[in-house]
N, C-alpha and C positions, 0 to 999 in steps of 0.2 A: 248889688253892692256897688258903691261909687268907685270908679277907678281911679280916683286920685289917690294920693297916700293921705295916710291918715296923720290928724295932729298928735301933738303930744297930750290933749286934753281927753284924747278920745277914751272911752272906758271899754276895758277888754274884761270879755267872759268868756269861758270856755266855749269853744265851738266844735271840739272833737273831732276837728278837722286833722288830718295826719299828712296831707299834702299842700304844698304851696299853691296858692291862685299866680297866675302869671304875671299882675300887676303889683304883688308884692314881694317879687324877687328881689334878693341882693344882688345887685348889678355890679360885677368887680369894676368897669371903665367909670362909673360915679364913684366908686370909693374910692380909687385911685386917683382920680382928678381932687378928692377933699387931703387924700395924704400926700400928694404932690405941693399941693397951697401951701399947707400946714411946715411941711420940712424945709420949701424953698425960703419962707419967710424967718423960719426959726434958726435955720443953718448957715444960711448964705454968707453970713460974716464970721460965724463961730470957730472959735481954735478950740483943736484937743487940750484938754485938762483931764488926767487921771482921778483927780479931786472932784471935780462938778461933774463929769461924764454920767456917773451911776443917775444923781438927780436928773440932768439932763434928759437922759432917755426915759427915765418915769414920767418928767412932764411932759414930754413930747407924745408918747401912748396916750395917756389923759386928755390931752387936748385933741391929738386925732380921734380918739374914740367919741369925745364929745360933738366934734364937727361931723362924723358918720351918724351919731345919734341924730344930728339934726336934718337927716336924710328921711326921717319917719320911716323906717321900715318896718312895718309892724312884724311881731313874732319872730324877731331873730334876736339873738344874743350876739353881741358885738365884744370879741376880745381882739385886742392889740399887744403885739410884742413889737419892741423896737431895740436894736442892737446898735451900739456905736462904739467905734475903734479909731486910732491913731493910723495915718497913712504915712508908711516908711518903706514903701514900694513892696510891699509883701500882697499876696493874694488872701481871699477871705471867702469861704463858703459859709452861706446860712441856710440850714433847713430846719423843716418843723414837720411832726407827723400827729396826726391825731385820726379817731375813729368818727366817721361821719356818713352821712346820706350823701351820696352822689349825685342823686336828685334834686335835693333842695340846698344843701350847705354850699358854702363857695369862698372864695378868699380874693384879695386883691394884695399886692405888694408893689414898693418903690424903693429904689437905691438911689443915695444921694452921696456925692462925694466933693469935696472941695481940697485945697492943697494941705489942708493939715487933717482932716477928718472924713470917716465914711459912717454912714448910717445906712441900715436898713429895716423898712417896716413889713410887717405883713400885719393883715387885718381879716380877721376871719369873721365870717356870718353864718351862725349856726341856727338852723329853725327850731323854733319851741312851741310844741302845742300841748 
């Protein structure tokens, strides 16, 4: 099989493989770079507004998911979670739990903060076959 990533026009049929091939892995550093690009572009001058924060969070997660999908990582379901909050001198912890295969599944995360808001994004790649 070709060692290049597949294109969106490739047709997928069941292979009944349960393990990911090395060239098909979800690579956290590649995904984190996409997250960082989108967050820096979208949030650099953003101001926290409680009325628009929920929609901004959804838009950010959707845009990041779309950018990660452009990496053409075959056989992975991409799930993105974005949390936005107001900066008021507080601390915040964002965690997530799920059941997954430690040999095939992975995640990438990135945190952003300006004078008005903070944002934490987690993108999960879950191998499906």
